[in-house]
C-alpha positions in Angstrom: -53.7 55.9 98.1 -56.5 58.7 97.9 -58.5 60.5 100.1 -61.9 59.6 100.9 -63.5 62.3 98.5 -61.7 60.8 96.1 -62.5 57.3 96.1 -66.1 58.4 95.8 -65.5 60.2 92.5 -64.9 56.8 90.9 -68.6 55.9 91.9 -69.8 55.8 88.0 -66.0 57.4 86.4 -65.0 55.4 83.4 -63.2 52.4 84.1 -59.8 51.8 85.1 -57.1 49.2 83.3 -54.6 47.3 84.9 -51.4 46.0 83.0 -50.8 43.2 81.0 -50.0 39.6 82.9 -48.9 36.7 80.9 -50.5 33.6 82.1 -48.1 31.0 81.1 -48.1 27.6 81.7 -46.0 27.5 84.2 -48.7 29.3 86.7 -51.8 27.3 85.1 -49.4 24.1 86.9 -48.4 25.9 90.2 -53.0 26.5 90.0 -53.3 22.9 88.9 -50.8 21.3 92.1 -52.5 24.1 94.2 -56.0 23.4 93.9 -55.2 19.5 92.6 -57.5 20.2 89.1 -55.1 18.1 86.9 -57.5 18.0 83.4 -56.0 17.4 80.6 -57.0 20.9 78.9 -54.9 23.2 81.9 -51.7 21.2 82.3 -50.6 18.1 78.8 -50.5 20.7 76.4 -49.9 18.2 73.3 -53.0 16.3 74.7 -55.4 19.4 74.5 -53.7 21.1 71.4 -54.7 16.9 70.3 -57.8 16.9 72.0 -59.7 20.3 72.1 -60.7 23.4 69.5 -58.0 25.5 71.9 -55.3 24.6 70.5 -53.5 24.2 73.2 -54.1 24.4 77.3 -56.2 27.3 78.9 -56.2 28.5 82.6 -59.0 27.6 84.8 -61.4 29.6 85.4 -61.3 30.0 88.8 -57.0 31.6 88.1 -58.1 33.4 86.3 -61.3 34.6 88.5 -58.4 34.5 91.6 -56.0 37.2 89.3 -59.1 40.1 90.1 -56.9 40.8 93.6 -53.7 41.0 91.7 -55.3 43.2 88.8 -57.0 45.1 90.6 -53.9 46.0 92.8 -52.9 47.5 89.6 -55.4 49.6 88.8 -57.8 51.0 91.2 -55.9 53.0 94.1 -56.5 53.0 98.2 -58.0 54.9 100.4 -56.3 56.7 102.8 -56.5 55.6 106.5 -57.1 51.7 105.1 -56.9 49.0 107.6 -57.2 46.4 104.9 -59.1 45.0 102.0 -61.6 42.0 102.1 -63.2 40.1 99.2 -66.5 40.2 100.0 -68.2 38.7 96.5 -69.6 38.4 94.0 -73.5 39.0 92.4 -72.5 37.5 89.2 -69.9 35.9 87.6 -70.5 34.5 84.0 -66.6 32.5 81.9 -67.2 34.0 78.8 -63.5 33.5 76.9 -61.0 30.9 77.6 -57.6 32.3 78.6 -54.9 30.1 76.4 -51.7 29.1 78.5 -49.5 32.4 76.9 -52.4 34.9 76.8 -51.7 38.4 78.2 -54.7 40.4 80.7 -55.7 42.7 82.2 -58.0 43.7 84.7 -61.1 46.4 83.8 -62.6 47.5 87.1 -65.8 50.6 87.4 -66.9 51.6 90.3 -70.9 51.0 90.2 -71.4 50.6 93.8 -70.1 52.3 96.8 -71.2 51.7 100.8 -70.3 53.9 103.4 -70.2 53.1 107.6 -68.3 54.0 110.0 -65.1 52.0 109.9 -65.2 50.1 106.1 -66.7 50.9 102.4 -68.2 48.3 100.6 -68.5 48.8 97.2 -69.1 47.1 94.2 -67.3 46.8 90.6 -68.3 46.1 87.0 -64.8 43.9 86.7 -63.7 41.4 83.4 -60.9 40.0 82.9 -60.1 41.0 79.4 -57.5 38.8 76.6 -55.1 40.5 74.7 -56.2 40.7 71.3 -59.5 38.8 71.8 -63.4 40.9 71.7 -64.6 39.4 74.0 -63.0 39.1 78.1 -62.4 36.0 79.6 -64.5 36.8 81.9 -67.4 39.4 83.6 -68.6 39.5 87.5 -70.0 42.4 89.6 -67.4 41.8 92.4 -68.1 43.4 95.9 -64.7 44.2 97.9 -64.6 45.3 101.7 -62.0 48.1 102.8 -61.8 48.4 106.7 -61.0 52.2 107.6 -58.8 54.2 110.7 -62.6 55.3 111.9 -62.6 59.1 111.5 -61.4 61.2 114.5 -58.8 57.8 115.6 
């Protein structure tokens, strides 16, 4: 946790990066079960190898998107007085490069907007999920988060 003054300094600063995370077939399969999306390009390695240009299975785009939360947790400091953090939404999401099973990804986050309210902070992030060894990221997004804070004086 950092003081609010330090959090403010992240605005337009250099990006923060999460550690690398492996997206393996087990993760992809579990996401398929949770979302009922069993398309062969995600869950059938032999067929995906034979019938797609990817050379095997790839992660669901929404799986990659959902990893933003855990990647951010590892890269972005919380604010002192934080009661909870929430997704507020996205203004832009682009899926640019598939994540092949077994690839490692990391999050890149740069704060580009901060709106302070009495009991919350609305933060806009230029976010990306990078693939180790790839030129293009898996996705880019303008991600808006909401942090509920304890009001000053409480």
